[in-house]
Structure formats: structure tokens, C-alpha cells
N, C-alpha and C positions, 0 to 999 in steps of 0.2 A: 388421552393415553389410556388403554385398556389395562385393567388390573393385573398384576403379577400372579403367575400360577404358584399355588401353596402347596406342597408335598410334606408328606411326614418324614421325620428325621431318619426313619428306617429305609427310605427310599434312596438314600445317597449311598454309593458304594465307592467312590474314588475321591480321595483328598488331594488337593492340589495346592503345595506349600511353596510360597515364594517370599523370601525374607525382605526384600527392599520394596519400597513404594514404586519404583520404576518397574519392577517385576510384577507386582500386583496389577498395574495399570494395563501392562501388555497382556496379562492373563484374561482381565475382564473383556478386553477386545476380541477374545477367542471364543467366547460363548455364543451359542446360537440363540439362546433365550436366557433371560434371567428370572429367577424365582424370588418369591417372598421370604424374608428372613424369618427364622424360627425361634421359639423359646429355647433356652439353653440351660445346662445343668447349673446350679449354684456355685459349683466350683469351676466353672469354666469361664474365663476372662477374655476369651479370644473374640474377634469380630470377623464374621464370615459374610463372603458373597457367594450366593448359590445360584446354579443354573444347569445347562445341559449342553453337551455337545454330541451330535449325532445320535440322540437318543439316550445318551450316558448322562445321569445325574451327578453334578460334580460339586465339591465343597471347596472354595478357595479361601486360604487363610495366610494371613501375613505374619511377620514376627515383630515384636516389640523392639527387639535388639538382635542383631547378627549374631550367630555364633552356635555350637553345638548345644549347649544348655538350654538356650531359648528354644531351639528347634524340638528338643526333647519334651519341654515343658507344653509346647502348643500341641504337639501331637497326642500327648497324654489327654489334655483337656478336650481336644477335638473328638477323641474317641468315646469320651464320657456322653457327649451330646448326640453324635452320631454313631450308635453302636455296631452298625452293620457296614462300616467302612472296611474294605478288604486290604486294600493297599493304596499306595499313593504315588505322586509325581512330584519330585522336588525340583523345581524349575526356576532357573534364575541365571545370573552371570557367574563367571569363574575366570580364573587366571590360566591360560594356555601354557602348555610346553611345546616350544617350537621344534618339534620331531617330526619324521616323516612316518606316515601310516600308509595304509593301502589306497587312501583318498588323496594323498599328498601331504606337503607341510601343513601342519596346524598354524593358522593365521588368524587375525583378529576377525570377528564376524562369523567365524566357524561355529559349529555346535559340537559338543562331546557329550556322548551318552554312555552311561556306566553298562558295563557288559563282562560276565564273569571270564577271566582269562588266567591260564596258568594256576596259580596257588591262591589267587585272590578272588573274592566274590562280586567284583565289580567296583567296590569302594573300599578304602582302607583309611584308618585313623593313624596317620603318619607319627603323630607327636604323643601317642599313648603308648606307654610300655614301662620298661623297669631297667635298672642298671645291673650289668652282668659283666664281671670281671673288668670293670672300668669302661665298658662299652654300653650304649643305648641298645636294647633288644626290645623291638616292638612286639606287643602282646595283643590278644584278642582278635576276633574277626567280626564283621558286620554282616547282616542279612543279605543274601543274594537278592537281585530283583525278581519279582514274581514271574512265573513261568509265562502267564498270559501276556504281560507287557514284553517280556524278551521275544516271545513269539510274534507279536504285534510289530515290534521295531525290526525284526528279521524281514517280516512281509513288507513292511514300508520300504525298507532298503532295496528289496527285489523290484517292487512296483515302480519306484522312482526311476530306476535305471531303464524302464520300459516306456516311459512318456516323455514327450517333448517338453512339456511345461511342468515346471517343479510346483507341486502342490504346497509345499513349505514355503517358497517364496510367495505364491499367491495368498498364502494365509496371512503373511507380514502385511500385505496391501490392505487388509481389513483396517489397519490403523491409518487414519487420515493425518498424514504427517504435515499437511498444509496448515492445520489448525494450530494456534499458538501454543497450547498446552501439551502437543504431542510432537512438536519439531525435533525433539531430541531423539526420536525413533528414526530418522532419515539415515540412510546409508552414507557413512562419512566419506567414502572413496577409498581406493587402495593407496593414493598417496598419503593418507593420515594413517597408515599401518607403519609405525616405527618399531621395527624390531632391531635391536643393537646387539652387538658382540657380547659374550657373557662378562667380560672384564670391564667393559664400560660402565661407569657408575655416574649417576646424576643425582645430586643432593637436593635439587629444587622439585619436591614432590608435588603431584597433582596438577602440574603445569604442562601444557602441550610442548612436545619437542620443538615444534615450529616456532612457537613463541619465544622460547629461550635460546633457540639456535644450537641444538645439540650438534656434536662433530658429525657431519655426513659420511665421513670416512669410516665410522664405527657402525654404520647402518647395514642391515641385510635387507636388499631390495626385495619387495614382493613380487613375484611372477606376475606378468600380465595375463589375465584370464577374460576372455570375452564374455564368459557367462557369470562374472561375478555380480552383476546387478540383475541376475533373473534366477540364480540357482544358489542354494545355500549347502555348503559342504559339510557333511556329517561325518564325525570320526566316532568309533565305539572302541571302548576299553576301560582300563582302570583310572579312577578318579580318587584324589587324595584330599581327606578332610582334615582340618586342624583347627585349633583354638584361636589363632592369629593370622592376621593378613600377611601374605608372604611377599616381600618386596626385596628379594636377594636372589639375582640370576645364578649365583655359583650353587647356593644351596638348592635352588629349584632343579638344576642339572643333576647335581649330586643325588637328591631324592628320586628324581625321575629314572635315572639310570639303575639305581638300587632296586626300585620297585615296578619299573615298567609303566610309569604314569604318564598320563596325557593332559591332566588338567588338576588344578588345585582350587578348593572352595572350603567353606566353613560351617556348613550345616549338615552335611549327610551323615556324620557319625551320631550326632543327636537324634535325627529323625529315624534312622535304622536300628536305633536301640529299642524302639517300640514298634516299628511299623515297616513292612516290607515295601520299598520304593524303588523306582527307577529315577536315577539322578540325570538331569538334563541341563546342561550349562553351556550358554552362548559366551563365547570368548570375548572378553573386553580388555584384556591387558596380558603381559607376559611374566607377571610375578617379578618384575625387576624394578630398579629405581627409577625407571621411566614411566611408571604407572600412573594413568590419570583417568579422566571420566569421559574423554571423548566418545568412546566406542560402547559406553554402558547401555544407552538406549537401544541401539540397533541389536546388540548382542541379547539383551532381555527380549526383544521383539522376536529374534531368530529362535531363541530356546522356546518361547511360548507358542510359536508357529509350529514347531516340530512337535510340541505336546499336542496340540490340537489334532494334528493329523493322525496320531496314533490311535485316536478314538475312532477313525474310519476303518481301522484294520483289527478291531477287537469285536467279536460277537457280543450282542448286548447280554445274551444269556450268562456270559462269564461274570459279569459285573452286577446285574441288578435284577435277575429274576427272582421273585420271593420263592422260598421253598414250597409254599402251598401250591405253585404253578409248575414244579418240576413234574414232568411226566410221570404217571403212576408206574408205567412198566420199569423206569429207571429205579425209582425210590423202592420198588418192590425187590429188586435184586442187590441193591447197595446197602448193606447193614452198617448202622453206626450205633454199636451196644456200649455206650459209655454211661455209668451210672451217675455222673455229675454234670450239672449245667456249667457253662462257661463261666469263669471267675471274671466278672467286669473289674475288679479291683487288681488284677495281676499287671505288673509293670516290670520293667527291666529284664535281666537274664538274657539279653540280646545275643551276647557271645555264645552262649549254649544252645539257644534256639537256632542260631546260624549253623552251628556244627551238626545239630540234629538235622536240619534240612539238607545239609551237604552230605552228610554220611550215610543216612538211612536210605535204603533202596525202595523208596515209596514215591511213585509219580515223577521219579528224578529224569530229567532231561540229561544229555551228554553233558556233564559239568565239570568243573576244574578238580574236583575231589572224587577219587574212586568211592563208591558207596559200599557200605557193609550192610549185610543182611540182618545183623543183630547189634545193638548198641545198649550199653548199660550206663544209666545213671546212678552214682553212688556218692554218698555223703552221710552226715550226721542227721539223726532223726530230727524232722522239723526244719531242716535247712531248705526245703522247697522242691524236693524232687518230683513229688507227684504234682504239684502245681505246674511245674515246668512241662511234664508230660502232658498235662491236661491242655495248656495252651498250645502244645505242639498239635495235638489231635484236633482241636477246633481250627487251627491254622490250615491243617491238612484238609479238613472238611470243606473249608472255603475254596482252597486253592485246587484241590484234586477231589471234586466230589464224587468221583467214580471209584475211590479207594474205600474199601470196607475197613472199619475199625473195631476190634473187639478188646474189651477190658476185662483183666483177669485178677481178681484179688488173690494173693498167695501168701497171706500171713500165716494161714494155717492149712492143713491138708483139705479140710472140709469147705474152706472158703474155694480153694482152687478147683475142687471137684464141683462145687455148685456153679461157679462161673461157666464151666464148660457144659454142664447140663443146661444152663440158660442159652448159650450159644446154639446148642442142639434144638431146644424148643422154639427160640425166636427165628432160627433159620430153617427150621423144619427138616433137619437132617434126616435122611432115610434111616430107619431103625431105631430111632431115639426112644420111641415108646416101648420098645422091648424091655421089660424089667430085668433081664438078665444081660442086658448088654453092657459091655465094658465102655462106658461113656467116654472115658478120656481117650482111649484108643480109637473111638468112632470119630470124635471130632478132629483128632490129629490127622486120621487118613482122609477125612472129608475135606479139610483145608488144603492137605498136600495133593490130592489127587482128582477131587471131584469139583470143589469150588475154584473155579479159574480165574475169578475176579481178583484184581490185586487187593492185598490185604496187609493191615498192620494189627499185630497184638501186643497190647501193653501189659506186661506182667508186673503188677504193682507190689510193693512191700515184700519182695522175695529176699527176706533177710536170713533165713535159716539155711545154710549150706547142706545140712544134714537131711532136711526136708526133700530136697531135690536130688542129692547124690550121696546117700548114706553108703558107708563102708560095708563090705560084704558080711563081714562078722557082727555088724551091729544091727543087720535087718531083722525085724520082728516078723513072725509067721503072719500069713494072710489070714484075716479075721472073717468070721461068718457074716458080719455086718457089711463087709465090703469085699466080697470074694472076687469081683471082677476086676480090680485094680490094685496096683501096688502103691500105697501112700507113701512109702518110705524111697520111692524112685520117681518123683514127679518130673524130674528133668528129662526122662526119656519120652515124655508126652508133649514136649514142646515141640510144634511142628516145625518142619525145615524144607523148604521148597524155594524155587526160583522167583515165584510171584508173590512171596510173603516175606514181611520183616518182622522183627521182634524188637520192642523197647522195654528194657528192665529197669525197674527204680529198686533200689535196695540201699540198706545202711551198711551192708556188709560187702566189702570191695572183693572179698574171695568168692562170694556167691555170684556177684556180678561178673567175675572174670569168667568163671565156669559156665554161666547162662549165656554170655555173649560169645562164648567159644573163643575167647582170647582175641577177639576181633577188635572192638573199640570201647574203650572205658572212658567215660567223661565224669571228672570229679566236680561235685556241686559244692562250692564253698561258701563262705559267708557273703551277704550283699555289699556291693560297693557303696560308698557314702551317698552317691547321688541316686542309686536305686533305692536305698533305704528311705532317702527324703520323698522319693515318688510313692512309695508304699504307703508311708505314713499320711501323706496328702490324700491318697485314694481312699483308705480305710476310714479316716477320720473325715472325709468329704470337705477338705478345707485346702484349698490351693495356696492360701497366703501363710501357711505356716513358716515361720522363720527356719532358714536353714541350720541355723546355730542350734536351735531347740531340738529339731529332728535329729541332729548329729549327736547331741548329748544322750538323748533317750536311745538312739541306735547303739550307740557305744555301750550304754548301760546294759543293753540286752544282747551284746556280742553280734549286732547285725544279722541275727537269726531270724528268718522271715516268720516262723511259727510263734516266737516270742513277740515280735511287732505286732501281728495280727491279734494276738491275745491281749495286747495292752489296749486296743481300741475300744472293746465293750466297757471296761472299767471306767475309761476316760469319758466315754459319751454317757454312760447310765449314771455317773457322778457328777457330770456338768463340770469336769475339771479342765483347766488349763494345762497344756502340755508341760509347763514348767512345775505346776503342782505335783504332777504325776512323777516328775523326775526327782523332786524332793522326797516324795514318799518312798520311792525305791531306795533312795540314799539313806533312809533312816537305819536300816540294818539289813544283814544277809537274810535273816528270817523274814523280813517284810518282803523282800525280794522274791523269796521262795514262795511266799503265800500268794504273791500275785501270779506267780508262773505255775501255780497248783490249781487255780480256778478253771473250771470247764466252760467253753465257750462254743459258739456255733461258727463254723467255717466250711467254705466250698472245699471238695476234693478229700475229705476224710470219711471214711465208711463207719457205720455205727459201732464196729467192734474195735476201731482204731481211736484210742484217747487223744481228746483235743489239747488238753493242758501239756505244756512242755515237759514238766516233771514226770508225768505218767508215761510220755512218749519215750523218754530216755530210759525210764527204769525198765521198760518192756526189753529194751536192749540189754540192760545189766543183768536181767533175769536169764534172758537167753544165753548170755555168755557164761553165766555161773553154771547153768545147765551142762554146757558144752566143753568147758575148760576151766576148771577151779583155779587153776594158777592165774590165768588171765584176769578172773574176777579178783583175785587177791592184789594182783598188781595194780588194778584200778583203784581198788579200795585204798591200798598203801600210798599211791601216788597223790590221791585227793588232798592230802594234808599238807603238801608243800606248796610253794608259789607255783603258780600255774604255768610259768614260762621258765625254759632252760633248766629243767630238772636233770642233774647229771645221771647218767645211765648206770654209774657205779653204785647209785643208791639202790637200784634194783639187784645188782650182784651182791652187795653187803646183805640186803634183806635175805636173799636165798641162802646165803652161807653162814649167816651169824644170827639173825633175829626172826626168820620164819618159823612157823611150828615145827616141832621137833621131826614129825613125819614128812616134812617137806624140804628138809636140809639136803644139801649135797645135790640140788636139782641140776641136771644136765645144761649144758649151753644150748642144745637143740631145743630143749623145753622151753627155756626162756625166750629163745628166739620165736619159737611158735606161739607163745602166750602174747607177747608183744606184737606179733603180727596180726592176731586176732583183733587186739584193741585198735590198731592202726587201720585194720580192714574196716571196722565201724566207725571210722573218723573220730574215735574218742581220744586218741593221742596222735601226736605226729613227731618225727624224729629229724633233726637237722643234720648238717654235714659233720658238725662236731660231736654227733652222737648224743645231743642233749634232747630230752623229752619235753613237749609242751602239751598242754590241754586247754580247752575253753574253760574260762573261769566258771561259767554257768554250770557246765558239766560237773565241775569240782564240787560245787555247793549242791547239786542234785545227788551226786554220789554220797556226800557225807549224810545228806537227809536220809538216803537209802539205808546207810549203815545205822542211822540212829533208830529207824523203824526196826531194824533187825536186831538192834541192840549190840552191835558189834563195833561201835565207835572206838571204845576205850582200847581194845585189842589192836587195830590196826594204827590207832593213833600213838599208842605205846611203842610200836616197832618203828614208826616213823621218827620218833623222838630219839629213840636209841640210835638209829642210823644217823642222823644228822649230828647227834652229840658225839658219836664215835669219829666221825669224819671232820669235824670242824676243828681246824687247828688252833693252837694257842697263837693269839695274834700280836705278840710282843716283839716281833722282828720285822725287818722290812721284806724278807724273803717270802713271807707268809701272807703279806698283804693282798696280793691278787687272789690267792685262795680263800682268803676270809671274806673278801668282797664278793667272790662269785657265789659262795654258800650262804651269805648273809640273808638274802630275801627268804630262802627256805627255812633257815632257822628262825627268822622272825614270823613265819607264817605258822610254823609248827608251835611255837610258844603262844602265839595268839589263838590258835586252835586249842591249845591246853587250857589257856585261861577262860575260854568260853564254855559253857555248858550248852551242847547243841541240841536245839529242837526239843528241849524237855527232857534229854537223857541225863541220867545221873552221872557224875564225874569220879565216883570212888576208885574206879580201877587206875586212874591217872595217878593217884597218890604215890603208888609203887614206884613211879619212875622219877619221884622227886630229886634223888642224888644225881639221877643222869642229866635231869633238867638244870640242877644247879652247876654242873660241870660244863654244859654247854653256855650257860649264863657267864661263867668265870672266863671262859675263852673269848666270848663276845665282848665282855667287858675290858679284857686285856687289849682287843683290837681297837676298840673306840678310845682306849687311853692312847695307844700309839697314834691314832689319827687325830688327836687334839680334841676330840669331841667330848670333854670331860664330864659335861653335865650328863650325857647319855650314859658314859662309862660309869659314873656314880649311880645312877638309877639301876642299871642292870647288875653291878657288883654287890650293891646294898641287898638285892633280892637273892642273889647267889648265897652271900654270907648268911643271910638268915635261914635259908634252907639248910646249908650245911650245919649251922649251929642247931637247928631243931632236930636234924636227922642224924647227926655224926657227933654233936658235941663240940664244945669250945676248943678242945685240944686235939682235935682231928688235923691232920696235915693239910687237908683241902680247906678247912676253916681258916687255918692260919694263912695259907697261901691268898686266900680270898681277902682276908684282913690286911695282909701285906700289900695287896694290890690297891685296896681302897685307900689305905694310907698315902699311897704314891699319888692317887687321883687327888686326895684333899691337899697333898703338898703342891700340886700343879695349880690347884684352884687358890692357893694361898690361905688355905685354912690350916695353919700350921699347928694350932692347938690341938685339933681333932686329929690330925695326922699324927702327932707326937703320941697321943693317948693311945691310939690304935697300935702304933709301931712299938711302944713300950711293952704293951701286953703280948705282942708277937714275940718279942725278944725274951721276955721272962718265960713264956710257955715253952719256947725252943730250948732255953737252957735248962729247963726241968726235964722235958722230954728227949732232948736230943744231946744235951750237954754244951758246955760253954765254948768248945773248941769244934762244934759241928760246922760244915760249911754253910748250912741254912741259917744257924744262929748267927754266924759271922756276916753274912749277907744282910741280915735283918738289922744288925747293928750298924753296917755300913749306911744303910738307908736312914736309920734313926740319927746318924751324924749328920748326913744331909739336910735333914729337918732342923737340926741345931744350927748348921751353917747359915740357912735361909733366915732364921730367926736372929741372926747375929749372935749366937752363942757359941762364938769360935772357940773358946777354951774348952768347953765340953765336947764340941765336935772334934778338936784336935786330939783331946785325950782319948776319946773312944776309937778314933781313926788309928792312933799310934798302936793302941792295944790290938786292934784287928789286924794292923799290918804285921806286926811282930808274930801274932799267932799264924797268920798265913804263912809267913816265911818258915816257922818252925814245923808246921804241919804239911805245907805243900811244896815248899821251897821258894827261894827268893825270884825264881824265873817263872813262877807258875802264873797263868793268866789272871786268877783271882787276886794274886798278890800284886801284880802289876796295876789292877784296876784300883785296889786300896790305896797303894802309893799314888795313883793319880788324884784320887778323891782328897787325900792328905794334902797334896800340892795345892789343889784348888782352894782348900781351906785356908792354907798359908796365903794364897793370893788375895782371898778376901779380906785377910788381916792386913795387907799391905806388905807382907813379908816376901817380897817379890824374888829377891836373891835366893832365899831358901826354896821357894817354890820352884825357881829356874833350875836349881841344882838337882832337886828330886826329879822334875820332869825330864831333865836330860838323861839321868840315870834309867828312869823308867823306859825312855824311848830306845836307848842302845840295847837294853835287854829285850825289849819288844822286838826290834828289827832282827835280833838273833835268834829268837825263840818263836816269834810268830810271823816273821816277815815284814818287810817295808810296807806292803800294801794291806796288811791285816786292819780290820776296822778298829781294834783296840790301840793299834799303833797310830792310826790316823787321829783317833780322838785326842791321844796325849800330845801329838803334834799340834793340833789346833789349840790345845790349852797352853802349849808353850809359846805359840804365836801371840796369844792374848797377853802372855806375861811380858813378852818383848815389846808388844804393843803400848802396855802400860808404863814400861821404862822408858818410851819414846825412842825404841830402836826400830823404827818404822821400816826401814830397808830390810832388815833381817826378817822381821814379822812378815812383811810382804813376800820375801823369797820362800819362806817356810809355807805361807798360805798358798802360794801358786803352786808349789810341790804338792801339797795336800789336795788341791783341787784336781790337778791332773790325775793323781793316783786314784782319787775318788771316782773320777769319771770312768777311768778303765776298769776298777775293780767293782765298783757298786752301781754305776750308770749315771748319766747326766742328771736324771731326775730324783735320785736318791735324796732322802731328807739331809743325811750328812754332807752330801756334795752342796746342797742348796745352803746349808748353814756355813759351809766354808766360803762360798761365794759371797754370802752377806758379810763376813767377817773381812774378807779381802776388800770389799766395797768400803768398809769402814776405814780401813788402813788408807786407802787412796784418798778417801774423803779428807782424813787428817793431814795428808800429804799436799791437800789443795788441788788434787786431781779430780776435779768434781765431774767433768764430763765422763771420764771412764768410770767413775763410782755409779754415776747415774745410769750409764749404759749396763753395767753388771746388776744393779739393783733392779732396773726394769725386768732384765732376763730372768733373774731369780724369782720375782714376784709372779711373772706369768706361768713359769713352771710349777711354782708353788700352788697357785690357783687350780692348776689342773690335776696336780697330784694329791695335794693335800686339802684343797678347798679354800674358797675365798676368806672364810672366817677362821682358819686354823691359826693358833698363835704364832707359829714360826712366820706365816705369810704376813701377819700384822706387825711383827717386829720388823721385818725387811720394808714394810711399807713406811713405818715410822722413820726408819733411816733414810728412806728416799725423800721423805718430807724435809728432813733436816738438811740433805743435800740441795734440794731445791731452795731452802731458806738461804743457804750460804751462796747460792748462785744468784740471789736477788729476786727469785720467783716468789715473792711472799704470798701472793693470792693462791696460787697453786699449792704451796706448802701448807698453808692455813687449812684449805679444803681438805687435803689428803690426811693431814693429822686429825682434824674433826672426825674425818671418816674412820680413822684408826679408833679414836677414843669410843665412838658409838659402837663399833664392832667388839671392842674389848669389854665394854659394859654388858653387851649381850652374851658374849662367851664366857668371859671370866667373872663377871660381875662388877658392881660399882667400886667395892672396897678392895679389890685385888690389888697387891702392889703394883703389878705391871701396869694395870689401868690407871692408878694414881700416879705413876711415874710420867706416863704419857700425858696426862691430863695436867700435871705441873708444868711440863714444857709448853703445852698449848697456852695455859693461863699466862705464863712469862711472856710468850709471844705476843698474846693479846694486850698485856700491860705495855709491852715496848711498843706496840703499834699506837696505842693511845697516847703515849707520851710522845711520840714523833707528831701526831697530828696536833 
């Protein structure tokens, strides 16, 4: 056997991808000759079969596992080893949609080939999208097939109609089906084509319908065709790609009707992410429950045979003539003036590349989408706009080598001018040597009127709108150094003609909109998770990186391509594992910024463009500061809050209350324009609720920029004043939602206030300490209401300390903070500490405000509550009697504060066992509340709940139940189903039912209350744990000892964690658990 021919990797231009083993076997039989295997990239794990068909060198690759992800991985690795592959054929089997086309109904053994139709590029990913108003909305688009392959398919279709013998069928005969290993490729015959009506289901999967006896009445017979064993029917149209095998006829028909589909498969979306391919599928089933393997072999052979025939309709020059062999007269006229080499590590961004290929009017055949002469890519600096443009122009060069490409740097006027001068020199534009010539006008006119070759101009880094379109009053006079052109109006020098197109890259959407003449804007956002994984694998030259690790790193770096590229040199130079680098970044924000500030080498950035992420963004910051100081101030101000969902009212408050005095009373139009600039640079975004969000890394770099300029304290102070003024007191239910909404921003500003940023001193921040303390006070009240008493204590101690230091112990804010802290200690069961603080508050209030001041009386009521909890009922009663009488004399017997005092006194009597006296006072208070406040007032409901508890303790369960039911219904209407008071009332009613032996009803209500408490208050909230303990006792009485013990043990663990081991409530529940354990031991 003669030795196989061995070619270089650069000699192969077409990749043939076949996922299944049966498809690979069919492909191998289509080769004219086989070639020797070659060495591969270390990161390439594929196994290739090499050969040629009609002089075209072909790489055949299979997949280790079917699916889009596997296809994307195989294509990425294939292009590492074979860098000059231009496009591919995705060949194999698929599920057909039994619809009529110009070639008749699609049946088994036919072939479906992708072709752009309507709004689709030839293939769609039908299961990729997003939820929109409760419905699934498909998003994204895939690359269209290469023009060379579309032209070949068109020519093949024409030629087949003109010959008697079908060359595709003849290609199938290359497979010797009489051989044992190749019998599966035989034509099964029309009788084996089982198409059933859509509604007919068969649960016996992968078994022939003949073997299981499917209902023949439900079959749709295949029309008899005399040529079926000598001719392969080929349909062209849209092919659907998905993650899972489709075996549902109803879903098949629904999707096919919606998108105009002819076939379903599982790899095209993955392959077309990286590689322009023609998808060829032999139909082996109908995507229904009758799916089996009977037709797989012949369908694979038919698809491979069609793919082979395409090579006889493509000129060899299109796929594999080296550039050195291109005729000199052609290369002399076709210019490719791009200053960067192709980036071999570029992966992903298939949606955007597909849109560019469809929308730009460059080498475009009559396609499904109307092309635009100008397209702008806009997005955050470092997001990958230039890399996408670079990938596009190299694709253009390979696909349409007769299109000229010119690359124009436009970050500065000098760069724009030099790029035009370079075009003039390289293209030998007539008149360019004249020193007096206006080179910008000369090149523009030459491209429009003289140079008739199709061309594309890339205007890169066009960030400064005023550089291209400066307003009339701002134009500087023409200088002597550049008398022949107007640097302030570069926009008028962008050529405009039918045979030319322009691609703009910009950080500034406003600039892109003007340069693209409003035609087409494409936003470049953060990379998808799978794209980031492929990027990291490519730049670290390791295809085996765990996806979990790459996802963590990409998330840390906000999925920003430049940040990912910047990570690679540090990892490689220091021989780090990717996990070690993630840990390093996680040490602190300053460490993260240090890594993002290091310079590195990358493809596609000119010498004057900083490579480091931080420097890249600071260029944008400085440009904004020059053009609109208010926008710059907004960016600085917003960088101190949490990076997501910043309320827009913060900005308005800044403008009206805390901005520099000369900037107060800023107009709404000025605010809108300033925010518009930040949005145009992709530094902020605004959602439908008018909340503002930023990239977290943008925030960090902004604060570093402020630190370098020495302006951190000023903007930080304004941010703190804003959130402090707008954060409400969190001691009532109505404010819980608002407090929760603003909590991330309050926490972020406090964290930034505590940290000294990047070496800058923190002296100016001390001036805001009282403002900070007021914010802490309100946050502490919120955490107290939420039952997060440890966090409440931590925050309130800090607030009280600041108040004492800044305003003294007798200041009202100090006393309010001490009072709140005493409440927290009471909740924690730290009654001695609570008493000590509360006594101090009472004494100071008496001296400062007087004995009968409302604040003094309130502090005395709280002190009485502490006495009651300590069992010092006599002292509590004495104090409450005094407070109640004073309230009556000062405010009246029917004042809400008086009624609250009466309720507290009644509870003290209740605790003493003086139930009749408690009942009498509660009845009196309820009647007054109903008249004065209303039946549904929260204070009325509270005293009603207390009266029900009194009746419960008296054994008057029916009366207690009736009152509790009334309280619950009123709470639901007035406060809401999930209000804490409603949930407490539900728990009390459940206890009453429990005592009545109505355990099933008690259990149902307790379970309902617990689930709502978990959602609204949290799993570990004391109120949640109280009802959980009651549920455990209900289960115990139902005889569900194991469930009861487990739940009560869970309650004890949570109470220890939340309240502490020595808290009375913890000890009470623990005592019950110990009793149960002892009882169980005795039973045993």
C-alpha cells in the first residue's frame, strides 16, 4: 500500500464536521484520497481524518458527544490546528418536518440543506432566548452559510435537473453496503417510512413501528416514486438547532409553523458560533414518538453524498489557493490596509458577527436582511468592539478577497489624518504628494469617485462626538499647521458612496449614531458564559480548564474580554492555577484594581491606546469630564452606591440638595443630557423602573480615578448625605419595602466610608459623622423590626457612639439611639443592660424635657416593659399606672398614646395572673379604640389580640377563637395577608384550635403562617421560630413524635444562633425538648 500524502496544516481550507460515528463512516467513503495525519496544537483534543475531494483538501472531525456545546468546542480546537480553515460543512442526520416544499413533501431519506430565507440566516437556535411578559422570546442569530457554498448549492441544484443520472445517488454507491460493517447504509425502502398523524403517540421508543404493530390507520402513506432508488430529493431552507433531541410531533409542528422550519438537529448552533458552515442533514426520523434508528445509515450516506458533490461545483481557488499564488494584477488593486494581524485567540460573538455579515453592504448577495452602508459597534471600553471588527475584516478578506479594507484610527484628529495619509500613500492616490493638498478631502473624493472597487472602511475608536461633529460656536479657527483641513469636522470627511461601506467602533453611542447616520447600531455587551470559557481556554492555551473555574473568574471580571485577556499574562508568568488567581483577586478591591492596572500585550490595540482596563476606562472618564462636567459628577457620585438598581431619585436629590452650590437648581433637560452621555458610553444603564445600574468594575475604577484626583471625600460625602436623607426610619411595616430597597446602597456607602481608598486620606469624611449616625440609626430600627437583633445591635452601637462623641449624651438623637438599643437588648433577653440604658434615657428626658413630656412617658413605658419581662410586675404596674394617669391628664383618655399605655398595663396584669382586671381594662381600651381610631386600626387590633390571649388563659376558648378570627380577617384586609401582625394573629388562632383538640386545622394554619413568615421575615426570624415550635407541639399531640422532635430540635439550633444560648425563649423551647427526650427515654 503506497504511503499516504502528507500536507501542511495550512493546506486545508474546509472542515467537515459529523457528530455521530455512522456519519463519520459515511464521510470517509466520500474522499477521493486519504492524507497522513498531522501534529496538533497541545490544546486540541480532536481526532481528524484528512483527505481530498476533487482537489479540495478536507478535514473531517467527529464529536465526542452530540450537542451544541461539543460542536463549539470541536470547532474552536480544529481552528487552532488548521488556522487557514475558511468555513465548514456540518453533515449528518436530522429530524424532518413533513411539510411540502418545491420538491414535494419531506420524507425519510431526503436531504435538507440550510439556506437563508425570510428573516433567518439558514439556521436558528430555537431554544435560546429570554422570558418576555410571560412568553418565550427567541434571541440571537447564527452565521449565514458562506456565499461560496450557497453558490455551489445553487449550481448543484440546477445541474441535477439537467442530467438523467443523479450524481448524489451515485456518490451513495461508493459505500459497499454488502459488506458486513456497512449494511446499515442500505436504502430501507418506502414501506419502512412510517409517518403518523401528529396526535398519534407511541411510548415504545427506538423500536420499529413494524415490530410493535403501530396503528396503520394513523399512518400517512408515502407516495410511490419510481425514482426513489436512483434519486435523492434535496430541500433547502431553515434548519432548527436545539440542546435536546425532539420527540414530540405537536411541538415539532408548532415550532415549524412559527419559524418556517424544515428540519431539527443538535449541533448547528454550536458550530455556527465560531465558524460559517453549510448545514446538511439526511432525514432519519420525524421528531415524533415513533423515532427509531432504521433510517440513520441511509440518511447519513445521503447527506455525505450531497456534501461530496458540492466540491465539484466550487472553484478550487475559493478554498485553497495560497495568497502567494494570487495573481499579482489582482493583489495590486485590492488593498487590505489593516494594522493588526488576525487574532488567533478570538472566539465567540457569533450573534454580532452574523449581524455584521447580514447588515453591511460588502460582498453581499441578495440576502434575507436589507444591508446598511454604515454600521456602528458601541459599548464599554474593553468590551471587544475592535476585536469583533478585526474578526469581521479577516472573515471578509477570506470570503470576498476582491473587497478592499481600510482601517482608520480616530481616537485623535492626528490619528485620523495620518490614517488617510497612509491610504493615499499605499494606494498611490493621484495628488497625494502635493504638500498643499487637503489629504482628507482628496482620499474621500478618491474613494467615492475614482476607486471603483468595493471597499470597507473601519473607523476605530470614534469616541469623541465633538471631534467629528462640533457645534458651530465651538469651532476653533483653522491653524497654520493644518491649513488644508478642519480637524473639528472630521465627520464630513467620511466617504459616502454605493460601492463603499463603513464600520464604526465607539464607546459613545451618540457618536456611533451620528457616524452611522442613524442606520444601524449594534451594542456589544458582556460575553456570555460559554464565550468567556472559550476565551480563557484559548488565551491560557488549555482546553481542559474546568468550566466552574472559568465561570468564577469571568464573573469576577464582569465577563469583560479585555479584563479576561489581561488576566492571562499574570497567570502564565507566575505559573498560577486559575483557582489561585481567583483567590488573589478576592483578597480586596485594591488587589483586583492592581491586576487590572498592569500593562500587557494584545492584538488589536494601537500604541497610543492603553492596554490596561483601568487606563482604558479612565480615558473615557477624562473625555466625559472635558465635554460635560455634570455627567462626570454624576459618574463620580454614583460610584459610591451599590452597583445595581440605584434609584434615579438619588440623582435628583444630588442636584437639588447636595451638589456644589453653583450647580444647584439644575434643569431636568441638563440632567437628562448628562445621564444620556453616561449611557452612551455604556458606563450606566437604566431599567424600566428608572433605576440606574453600573458595572462593578467601572465603579471601582471610577473611585480609583477620584482618589488619584483627590476628590473622593467630596463625592463620598454627597453620596452619604443623599442616602442618609432618603433612608426612612425602619420601625413600621409600611417602610419595610423602602428600607429593603435602599439597604444595599446604604451598606455600600458605609463600607466605602470605613475604607480609606487607594491611599487617600479620610479626613473630610469626619464632617459627615452625624449624617452617618442618623443613617445607622434608621438602619438599626429596620434590623430590629426584621428580628435581626445581632445586626441591629452592631449598627445601633455604632450610631450611639457617634452621637455621643459628636453631640453629647443629652442630645435627642443620642437618647433615641440609646432607647432603640435598649429595645434591642430587651429582645435579646439582656434585660439588665436594657434596664440600665432605659433608666438613663428616662432620667435625661425628665431633666431635659420634663416628667410629663410625651418622649419621657414613652421611655417610661418601655422601662415598664423591661420590668415586666424581668418579673418585676409591681414596679412595672406602678410605673404604668403613673404613665397612664399622666397620659389621660395631658392628652385625654381617648388619645392613642393613652390607649397604648392602658394596653401595656393590662398585659402586666395578665402576666401577674390578674386576668379579670386585665380583661376589664382591655375591654375599655377596645371600645375607646373602636370609637376613636376605628375597628381596623392597628392599635385596636393589637388590644383585641391581647384580649383574646386573656380569654384563652381563662379557658374561654370559643370567645378567644371568635375574636382571633375577627382580628385575622381585619388584619388581612387592612394590613395584608403577609403582615407580621396578621401572621402573629394566625399563630394565636392556631394555638386556640390546638387547645380545642382541632389539631388538623391548627397544623394547616401553622404551616401556612410558617411559609409566609419564611418569605416575609426570614427562616430565622423569632416570630417564624415561635410558630415552628407551636407546630412541633401540634405534631407531638398528633402522635408524630419523630417529626415533632426533629422540628423542635431545629428550632432550638436556630434560637441559639439568633438569640443566644441563654436567651429565655431559647431556654423555654430547650426545656420542652428535654422533657420530650426524657419522656421518650422512659417509654423506651
